[in-house]
MARMITI-399370 format. One record per residue (C-alpha): residue in three letters; residue number from 1; y negated, z negated, x. Coordinates in Angstrom, 3 decimals. Layout:
BEGIN
(atom ALA,NUM,(Y,Z,X))
...
***
This chain:
BEGIN
(atom MET,1,(13.131,-9.831,-10.286))
(atom ILE,2,(10.003,-10.711,-8.291))
(atom SER,3,(10.044,-12.761,-5.100))
(atom ASN,4,(7.729,-15.603,-4.197))
(atom VAL,5,(4.629,-14.594,-2.266))
(atom THR,6,(2.697,-16.079,0.608))
(atom ILE,7,(-0.693,-14.932,1.901))
(atom PRO,8,(-0.708,-16.009,5.568))
(atom SER,9,(-3.341,-15.699,8.293))
(atom VAL,10,(-5.542,-12.668,8.876))
(atom ALA,11,(-3.345,-11.482,11.767))
(atom THR,12,(-0.319,-11.225,9.475))
(atom PRO,13,(-0.258,-9.272,6.201))
(atom GLY,14,(0.820,-10.911,2.983))
(atom VAL,15,(3.966,-9.316,1.593))
(atom LYS,16,(5.067,-9.389,-2.043))
(atom ALA,17,(8.463,-7.914,-2.895))
(atom PHE,18,(9.574,-6.490,-6.249))
(atom PHE,19,(13.324,-5.885,-6.654))
(atom ASP,20,(14.505,-3.246,-9.135))
(atom GLU,21,(18.007,-4.226,-10.204))
(atom ALA,22,(18.792,-0.820,-11.737))
(atom THR,23,(18.404,1.035,-8.408))
(atom PHE,24,(18.640,-1.849,-5.898))
(atom THR,25,(15.183,-0.794,-4.668))
(atom VAL,26,(12.674,-3.150,-3.076))
(atom SER,27,(9.015,-2.189,-3.518))
(atom TYR,28,(6.218,-4.002,-1.750))
(atom VAL,29,(2.591,-4.928,-2.089))
(atom VAL,30,(1.170,-5.550,1.394))
(atom ALA,31,(-2.224,-7.233,1.496))
(atom CYS,32,(-4.865,-8.142,4.028))
(atom PRO,33,(-5.533,-11.822,3.256))
(atom ALA,34,(-9.152,-11.664,4.423))
(atom THR,35,(-10.340,-8.615,2.483))
(atom ARG,36,(-7.757,-8.500,-0.350))
(atom ILE,37,(-7.245,-4.798,0.387))
(atom ALA,38,(-3.638,-3.771,-0.274))
(atom ALA,39,(-1.044,-1.051,0.020))
(atom VAL,40,(1.910,-0.379,-2.262))
(atom ILE,41,(5.122,0.814,-0.596))
(atom ASP,42,(8.012,2.664,-2.303))
(atom SER,43,(7.190,2.013,-5.959))
(atom VAL,44,(9.608,2.631,-8.841))
(atom LEU,45,(9.198,4.582,-12.084))
(atom ASP,46,(11.970,3.573,-14.470))
(atom TYR,47,(14.281,6.444,-15.416))
(atom ASP,48,(17.092,6.443,-17.965))
(atom PRO,49,(19.613,9.104,-16.827))
(atom HIS,50,(21.423,9.035,-20.161))
(atom ALA,51,(18.391,9.968,-22.245))
(atom GLY,52,(16.171,11.608,-19.621))
(atom ARG,53,(13.374,9.171,-20.415))
(atom THR,54,(10.839,7.629,-18.056))
(atom SER,55,(9.101,4.301,-18.547))
(atom THR,56,(6.710,2.105,-16.584))
(atom THR,57,(8.034,-1.438,-16.984))
(atom SER,58,(8.552,-1.956,-13.238))
(atom ALA,59,(5.228,-0.392,-12.277))
(atom ASP,60,(3.381,-2.378,-14.943))
(atom ALA,61,(4.750,-5.642,-13.536))
(atom MET,62,(3.399,-4.664,-10.126))
(atom ILE,63,(0.023,-3.657,-11.583))
(atom ALA,64,(-0.255,-6.953,-13.462))
(atom TRP,65,(0.486,-8.924,-10.285))
(atom ILE,66,(-2.052,-6.938,-8.251))
(atom ASN,67,(-4.756,-7.430,-10.873))
(atom ARG,68,(-3.943,-11.114,-11.279))
(atom HIS,69,(-4.433,-11.671,-7.553))
(atom GLY,70,(-7.643,-9.657,-7.303))
(atom LEU,71,(-6.338,-7.032,-4.875))
(atom THR,72,(-7.812,-3.576,-4.315))
(atom VAL,73,(-5.244,-0.874,-3.599))
(atom ALA,74,(-6.239,1.494,-0.809))
(atom TRP,75,(-2.868,3.129,-0.149))
(atom ILE,76,(0.242,4.073,-2.108))
(atom LEU,77,(2.790,4.732,0.625))
(atom GLU,78,(6.135,6.524,0.524))
(atom THR,79,(8.626,6.120,3.348))
(atom HIS,80,(10.390,9.379,2.345))
(atom VAL,81,(11.392,11.577,-0.593))
(atom HIS,82,(13.753,9.127,-2.234))
(atom ALA,83,(17.099,10.271,-3.621))
(atom ASP,84,(17.933,7.129,-5.585))
(atom HIS,85,(14.825,6.277,-7.582))
(atom VAL,86,(11.735,7.980,-8.953))
(atom THR,87,(8.361,7.020,-7.501))
(atom ALA,88,(5.591,5.638,-9.710))
(atom ALA,89,(2.891,6.735,-7.249))
(atom PRO,90,(0.782,8.902,-9.612))
(atom TYR,91,(0.914,6.260,-12.345))
(atom LEU,92,(-0.219,3.578,-9.922))
(atom LYS,93,(-3.000,5.773,-8.559))
(atom GLU,94,(-4.281,6.460,-12.079))
(atom ARG,95,(-4.521,2.735,-12.844))
(atom LEU,96,(-5.318,1.214,-9.471))
(atom GLY,97,(-6.813,3.937,-7.299))
(atom GLY,98,(-5.690,4.454,-3.717))
(atom ARG,99,(-4.394,7.422,-1.738))
(atom ILE,100,(-0.786,8.602,-1.985))
(atom ALA,101,(0.640,9.145,1.494))
(atom ILE,102,(3.890,10.227,3.164))
(atom GLY,103,(4.971,11.640,6.523))
(atom GLU,104,(3.953,15.202,7.347))
(atom HIS,105,(7.566,16.378,7.577))
(atom VAL,106,(7.768,16.192,3.799))
(atom ARG,107,(7.024,19.905,4.067))
(atom THR,108,(10.544,20.467,5.449))
(atom VAL,109,(12.072,18.588,2.520))
(atom GLN,110,(9.965,20.564,0.055))
(atom GLU,111,(11.030,23.873,1.570))
(atom THR,112,(14.701,22.891,1.434))
(atom PHE,113,(14.722,21.599,-2.113))
(atom LYS,114,(12.452,24.279,-3.536))
(atom GLY,115,(15.318,26.622,-2.786))
(atom ILE,116,(18.064,24.302,-4.035))
(atom PHE,117,(16.280,23.719,-7.357))
(atom ASN,118,(14.808,27.224,-7.546))
(atom ALA,119,(11.445,25.628,-8.295))
(atom GLU,120,(8.680,27.687,-9.862))
(atom PRO,121,(6.974,30.117,-7.443))
(atom GLU,122,(3.750,28.119,-7.695))
(atom PHE,123,(5.377,25.001,-6.236))
(atom ALA,124,(3.662,24.532,-2.870))
(atom THR,125,(5.633,23.408,0.182))
(atom ASP,126,(2.649,22.374,2.297))
(atom GLY,127,(2.504,18.759,1.101))
(atom ARG,128,(-0.662,19.225,-0.955))
(atom GLN,129,(0.810,17.069,-3.746))
(atom PHE,130,(0.046,14.046,-1.552))
(atom ASP,131,(-3.410,12.796,-0.574))
(atom GLN,132,(-2.449,12.108,3.041))
(atom LEU,133,(0.261,13.446,5.356))
(atom PHE,134,(0.767,11.125,8.306))
(atom SER,135,(1.821,12.253,11.769))
(atom ASP,136,(3.934,10.182,14.149))
(atom GLY,137,(1.840,7.487,15.798))
(atom GLU,138,(-1.116,7.865,13.428))
(atom THR,139,(-2.921,4.645,12.554))
(atom PHE,140,(-4.833,3.537,9.476))
(atom SER,141,(-6.244,0.314,8.092))
(atom ILE,142,(-5.366,-1.978,5.227))
(atom GLY,143,(-8.474,-4.106,5.234))
(atom ASP,144,(-8.538,-5.852,8.607))
(atom VAL,145,(-4.859,-5.173,9.263))
(atom THR,146,(-3.923,-2.181,11.416))
(atom ALA,147,(-1.019,-0.015,10.301))
(atom ALA,148,(0.833,2.599,12.344))
(atom VAL,149,(3.246,5.362,11.362))
(atom ILE,150,(6.607,5.717,13.109))
(atom HIS,151,(8.518,8.933,12.427))
(atom THR,152,(12.117,7.788,11.859))
(atom PRO,153,(14.117,10.849,10.755))
(atom GLY,154,(17.881,11.054,10.371))
(atom HIS,155,(18.422,9.939,6.789))
(atom THR,156,(16.004,12.748,5.883))
(atom PRO,157,(13.729,14.836,8.123))
(atom ALA,158,(10.622,13.282,6.577))
(atom CYS,159,(11.415,9.568,6.892))
(atom VAL,160,(8.717,7.312,8.332))
(atom SER,161,(8.459,3.586,8.870))
(atom TYR,162,(5.167,1.723,8.537))
(atom ARG,163,(4.290,-0.934,11.109))
(atom ILE,164,(1.703,-3.156,9.423))
(atom GLY,165,(0.612,-6.102,11.528))
(atom ASP,166,(3.779,-7.943,12.547))
(atom ALA,167,(5.914,-6.277,9.872))
(atom VAL,168,(7.733,-2.931,9.695))
(atom PHE,169,(8.754,-1.311,6.414))
(atom VAL,170,(11.743,0.807,7.390))
(atom GLY,171,(12.550,2.697,4.194))
(atom ASP,172,(16.227,3.689,4.166))
(atom THR,173,(16.545,3.833,7.959))
(atom LEU,174,(18.157,0.388,8.096))
(atom PHE,175,(19.686,-2.014,5.609))
(atom MET,176,(20.311,-5.727,6.040))
(atom PRO,177,(22.641,-6.396,8.983))
(atom ASP,178,(25.689,-6.973,6.756))
(atom PHE,179,(25.312,-3.512,5.143))
(atom GLY,180,(24.378,-1.333,8.111))
(atom THR,181,(22.409,1.885,8.041))
(atom ALA,182,(21.386,4.834,5.887))
(atom ARG,183,(23.632,7.762,5.098))
(atom CYS,184,(22.954,11.060,6.876))
(atom ASP,185,(24.742,13.647,4.718))
(atom PHE,186,(21.794,14.825,2.618))
(atom PRO,187,(20.307,18.242,3.472))
(atom GLY,188,(18.489,17.888,6.785))
(atom GLY,189,(20.127,14.561,7.651))
(atom CYS,190,(21.563,13.908,11.114))
(atom ALA,191,(23.421,10.832,12.373))
(atom ALA,192,(22.438,11.346,16.018))
(atom THR,193,(18.793,11.618,15.007))
(atom LEU,194,(19.073,8.468,12.897))
(atom TYR,195,(20.531,6.552,15.855))
(atom ARG,196,(17.543,7.487,18.020))
(atom SER,197,(15.123,6.535,15.241))
(atom ILE,198,(16.781,3.156,14.825))
(atom ARG,199,(16.614,2.480,18.553))
(atom LYS,200,(12.828,3.020,18.346))
(atom ILE,201,(12.636,0.302,15.712))
(atom LEU,202,(14.941,-2.020,17.625))
(atom ALA,203,(12.824,-1.632,20.770))
(atom LEU,204,(10.001,-3.543,19.054))
(atom PRO,205,(9.501,-7.256,19.852))
(atom PRO,206,(12.483,-9.361,18.690))
(atom ALA,207,(10.452,-11.424,16.221))
(atom THR,208,(9.108,-8.334,14.411))
(atom ARG,209,(9.730,-8.700,10.685))
(atom LEU,210,(11.692,-5.826,9.130))
(atom PHE,211,(11.564,-5.109,5.396))
(atom MET,212,(14.255,-3.004,3.720))
(atom CYS,213,(13.827,-0.505,0.881))
(atom HIS,214,(17.192,-1.396,-0.660))
(atom ASP,215,(19.703,-4.193,-0.826))
(atom TYR,216,(23.153,-3.566,-2.287))
(atom GLN,217,(24.263,-7.214,-2.153))
(atom PRO,218,(27.597,-6.807,-0.328))
(atom GLY,219,(30.136,-9.366,-1.483))
(atom ASN,220,(27.857,-10.153,-4.438))
(atom ARG,221,(25.641,-12.299,-2.220))
(atom GLU,222,(22.064,-13.060,-3.242))
(atom THR,223,(19.501,-10.315,-2.762))
(atom ARG,224,(17.880,-10.126,0.680))
(atom TRP,225,(15.345,-7.690,2.050))
(atom GLU,226,(13.696,-9.305,5.074))
(atom THR,227,(15.195,-9.635,8.556))
(atom THR,228,(14.057,-9.259,12.181))
(atom VAL,229,(14.588,-6.927,15.099))
(atom ALA,230,(16.561,-9.686,16.842))
(atom ALA,231,(18.888,-10.147,13.864))
(atom GLN,232,(19.522,-6.417,13.574))
(atom ARG,233,(20.269,-6.066,17.277))
(atom ALA,234,(22.664,-8.994,17.154))
(atom GLY,235,(24.499,-8.312,13.926))
(atom ASN,236,(23.960,-4.930,12.261))
(atom LEU,237,(27.413,-3.634,11.293))
(atom HIS,238,(26.694,-0.091,12.424))
(atom VAL,239,(24.133,-0.284,15.196))
(atom HIS,240,(24.112,-3.689,16.912))
(atom ASP,241,(23.565,-3.803,20.663))
(atom GLY,242,(26.554,-2.275,22.436))
(atom ILE,243,(27.065,0.562,19.929))
(atom ASP,244,(26.230,3.828,21.677))
(atom GLU,245,(25.121,7.060,20.032))
(atom ALA,246,(28.565,8.670,20.048))
(atom GLY,247,(30.154,5.597,18.488))
(atom PHE,248,(27.486,5.410,15.814))
(atom VAL,249,(27.756,9.110,14.963))
(atom ALA,250,(31.527,8.840,14.570))
(atom LEU,251,(31.229,5.761,12.356))
(atom ARG,252,(28.370,7.109,10.241))
(atom THR,253,(29.973,10.532,9.763))
(atom ALA,254,(33.297,9.021,8.685))
(atom ARG,255,(31.616,6.672,6.234))
(atom ASP,256,(29.450,9.397,4.725))
(atom ARG,257,(32.570,11.408,3.845))
(atom THR,258,(33.609,8.597,1.490))
(atom LEU,259,(30.323,8.273,-0.393))
(atom ASP,260,(29.452,9.729,-3.780))
(atom MET,261,(26.030,11.245,-4.290))
(atom PRO,262,(23.479,8.740,-5.697))
(atom VAL,263,(23.376,8.695,-9.483))
(atom LEU,264,(19.690,9.651,-9.576))
(atom ILE,265,(19.543,12.131,-6.701))
(atom LEU,266,(18.909,15.207,-8.868))
(atom PRO,267,(16.054,13.839,-10.994))
(atom SER,268,(14.614,11.769,-8.131))
(atom VAL,269,(14.271,14.518,-5.556))
(atom GLN,270,(12.865,17.029,-8.046))
(atom ILE,271,(10.108,14.588,-9.001))
(atom ASN,272,(9.535,12.868,-5.659))
(atom MET,273,(9.090,16.106,-3.728))
(atom ARG,274,(6.122,16.700,-6.060))
(atom GLY,275,(4.522,13.403,-5.068))
(atom GLY,276,(5.850,11.819,-8.255))
(atom SER,277,(4.460,14.411,-10.657))
(atom LEU,278,(6.836,15.780,-13.274))
(atom PRO,279,(7.739,19.498,-13.273))
(atom PRO,280,(5.360,21.669,-15.302))
(atom ALA,281,(6.024,21.974,-19.018))
(atom GLU,282,(7.690,25.142,-20.211))
(atom SER,283,(6.557,27.365,-23.089))
(atom ASN,284,(7.762,24.855,-25.698))
(atom GLY,285,(5.714,22.052,-24.130))
(atom ILE,286,(8.772,20.203,-22.781))
(atom ARG,287,(9.373,19.391,-19.112))
(atom TYR,288,(12.862,19.974,-17.703))
(atom LEU,289,(14.885,18.897,-14.701))
(atom LYS,290,(17.541,21.193,-13.264))
(atom ILE,291,(21.151,20.397,-12.405))
(atom PRO,292,(22.325,22.699,-9.587))
(atom LEU,293,(26.105,23.124,-9.794))
(atom ASP,294,(28.438,22.871,-6.795))
(atom VAL,295,(25.582,22.524,-4.270))
(atom LEU,296,(25.317,18.875,-3.204))
***
């Protein structure tokens, strides 16, 4: 499903959302309306867990829309190493250009999961699989629109949010107010750290637009992915104003104990920690993903 799009004034980026029903993921094309320069955020490569097959239907829909609207892609941005969908970043770069970027703390995630998956010795844990590693507070441009990186760890050590004009793309740090916040029980996650990251986001001006990376449609409501700082502070189930750090940690920790691991965590992390590249082929020419037993 693809949302309607508006291209507003130069001071505000145009935002186009693409919703992947299979993984409940929202990917974005963010464009400078004056220059038609764009960034892609949190793209999806389709993956069939039953057959171990990848396909590009979702990415091709995004590419077609970008080409139809005459946009030039400068950046392909990841908010973190996703555990619930596979990124299409290399495929998009091959067809559209642009630089693949993520937060610099991806190195910590790579070090952790290289061990868990016993990746090949040649697998580098210095982030070289990405074109750009952003540090906290670093700025960059999308045409005439200024973007800034906010390190927002807690869900994972490497999570970042992107503040682009009047909009912030929060990754998995927050969900819509009626669903709450990200889980913190993956390796390197920390509920107290997530609380502090969220408070950084909620300290932004109340009218700041916030865009989610997922929507799980609680109560089977219609899909939503845009809210504001004010709405989150007033109504987020887990972290509205008045919830202190200790209360949040207790709530988040108790909830995480009830959650199953995401269906696609094992294939997603193995691919996403490589910047979206598949593991190297073995001697028979076939690429394999590993299933670590009794670890996660």
